[in-house]
C-alpha positions in Angstrom: -29.3 95.5 -107.0 -29.9 91.8 -107.3 -32.2 90.1 -104.7 -30.5 88.3 -101.8 -30.2 84.5 -102.2 -32.2 82.2 -100.0 -29.2 81.6 -97.8 -28.0 85.1 -97.3 -30.2 86.0 -94.3 -29.2 82.9 -92.4 -25.5 83.5 -93.2 -25.7 87.1 -92.1 -27.5 86.1 -88.9 -25.0 83.4 -88.0 -22.1 85.7 -89.0 -23.4 88.3 -86.5 -22.8 85.9 -83.7 -19.4 84.6 -85.0 -16.7 83.9 -82.5 -13.9 86.5 -82.3 -11.8 86.4 -85.5 -14.2 84.2 -87.4 -16.7 86.6 -88.9 -16.9 86.9 -92.7 -16.7 90.0 -94.7 -19.7 91.0 -96.8 -17.9 89.9 -99.9 -17.2 86.5 -98.4 -20.8 86.2 -97.2 -22.1 86.9 -100.7 -19.6 84.4 -102.2 -20.6 81.7 -99.7 -24.2 82.3 -100.4 -23.6 82.1 -104.2 -21.5 78.9 -104.0 -24.3 77.1 -102.1 -27.0 77.8 -104.6 -26.8 74.6 -106.7 -26.3 72.2 -103.8 -23.0 70.9 -104.9 -21.2 72.1 -101.8 -23.7 70.4 -99.6 -23.0 67.1 -101.5 -19.2 67.6 -101.2 -19.6 68.2 -97.5 -21.8 65.2 -97.0 -19.2 63.0 -98.8 -16.4 64.4 -96.7 -18.3 63.8 -93.5 -19.0 60.2 -94.6 -15.3 59.5 -95.4 -14.3 61.1 -92.1 -16.8 59.0 -90.2 -15.6 55.8 -91.9 -11.9 56.6 -91.2 -12.6 57.5 -87.5 -14.6 54.3 -87.1 -11.8 52.2 -88.5 -9.2 54.0 -86.4 -11.4 53.4 -83.3 -11.8 49.7 -84.2 -8.1 49.2 -84.7 -7.2 50.9 -81.4 -9.9 48.8 -79.6 -8.5 45.6 -81.2 -5.0 46.6 -80.1 -6.2 47.2 -76.5 -8.0 43.8 -76.6 -4.8 42.1 -77.8 -2.9 43.7 -74.9 -5.5 42.5 -72.4 -5.4 38.9 -73.8 -1.5 39.0 -73.6 -1.7 40.2 -70.1 -4.2 37.6 -69.1 -2.2 34.8 -70.7 1.0 36.1 -68.9 -0.9 35.9 -65.6 -2.1 32.3 -66.3 1.4 31.3 -67.3 3.0 32.9 -64.2 0.4 31.2 -61.9 1.2 27.8 -63.4 4.9 28.4 -63.2 4.5 29.5 -59.5 2.4 26.5 -58.6 4.9 24.2 -60.2 7.7 25.8 -58.3 5.8 25.5 -54.9 4.9 21.9 -55.7 8.6 21.0 -56.3 10.0 19.0 -53.4 13.3 20.9 -53.8 11.6 24.3 -53.4 13.7 26.9 -51.7 12.0 30.1 -50.3 14.7 32.3 -51.9 13.6 31.0 -55.3 10.1 32.2 -54.7 11.4 35.8 -54.1 13.4 35.6 -57.3 10.5 34.3 -59.3 8.1 37.0 -58.0 10.7 39.7 -58.9 11.0 38.1 -62.3 7.2 38.1 -62.7 7.1 41.8 -61.8 9.9 42.6 -64.2 8.2 40.8 -67.0 4.9 42.6 -66.3 6.8 45.9 -66.2 8.5 45.2 -69.5 5.1 44.2 -71.1 3.5 47.4 -69.8 6.4 49.5 -71.2 6.1 47.7 -74.6 2.3 48.2 -74.7 2.7 51.9 -73.7 5.2 52.5 -76.4 3.2 50.6 -79.1 0.0 52.6 -78.1 1.9 55.9 -78.2 3.2 55.1 -81.7 -0.2 54.2 -82.8 -1.7 57.4 -81.4 0.9 59.4 -83.3 -0.1 57.5 -86.4 -3.7 58.5 -85.8 -2.8 62.1 -85.4 -0.9 62.0 -88.6 -3.8 60.5 -90.4 -6.2 63.1 -89.0 -3.8 65.9 -90.1 -3.7 64.4 -93.6 -7.5 64.1 -93.6 -7.9 67.8 -92.6 -5.4 68.7 -95.3 -7.3 66.7 -97.9 -10.6 68.2 -96.8 -9.2 71.7 -97.1 -8.0 71.0 -100.6 -11.4 69.7 -101.7 -13.2 72.6 -100.1 -10.8 75.1 -101.7 -11.3 73.5 -105.1 -15.0 73.9 -104.6 -14.2 77.6 -104.2 -15.8 78.0 -100.7 -14.6 81.3 -99.3 -12.1 81.0 -96.5 -11.2 77.4 -97.4 -7.5 76.9 -98.0 -4.7 74.7 -96.9 -3.5 75.9 -93.5 -2.3 74.7 -90.1 -2.9 78.1 -88.4 -5.1 77.7 -85.4 -7.0 80.9 -85.9 -7.6 80.1 -89.6 -8.7 76.6 -88.7 -11.2 78.0 -86.2 -12.6 80.3 -88.9 -12.9 77.4 -91.3 -14.8 75.4 -88.7 -17.2 78.4 -88.3 -17.8 78.5 -92.1 -18.5 74.7 -92.1 -20.9 75.2 -89.2 -22.8 77.7 -91.3 -22.9 75.4 -94.3 -24.0 72.5 -92.0 -26.8 74.6 -90.5 -28.0 75.6 -93.9 -27.8 72.0 -95.1 -29.8 70.8 -92.1 -32.4 73.5 -92.7 -32.9 72.1 -96.2 -33.7 68.6 -95.0 
């Protein structure tokens, strides 16, 4: 019988506390230990994390810029409406009924702007979710190609939870190396 690899004890220990449905079989535990021996998987995982961090940072910046643009548009609309209101009040032919119409018009424009921004933000958030789904899919493909046990393309929640557990094990082992 061959001696256990340097990772096997840690994998077994972590596997013994696995969340329900996430534990690895003995064969998967051995295969995981074996595929970690040369450090390639750690490198792949580091690169995938870096790519994910860059993508998330870019998405966060884009969304923050969008919200900033919304705020500038809203502020400018308020300035424009204030000027319009002051010009109307200063008009010598001012009629009180015009004020009510103008205020309703202002409220309608604000409501329309709010609806437009909400729809734009909703579409952007859906785009973010699609990009994140694609990122998970790409990561699963890379990890499957690296022959990490349990890594395959899936959208099944239980299988994704199991994959997250496997990645937690790998991450813990990588962190213990540094």
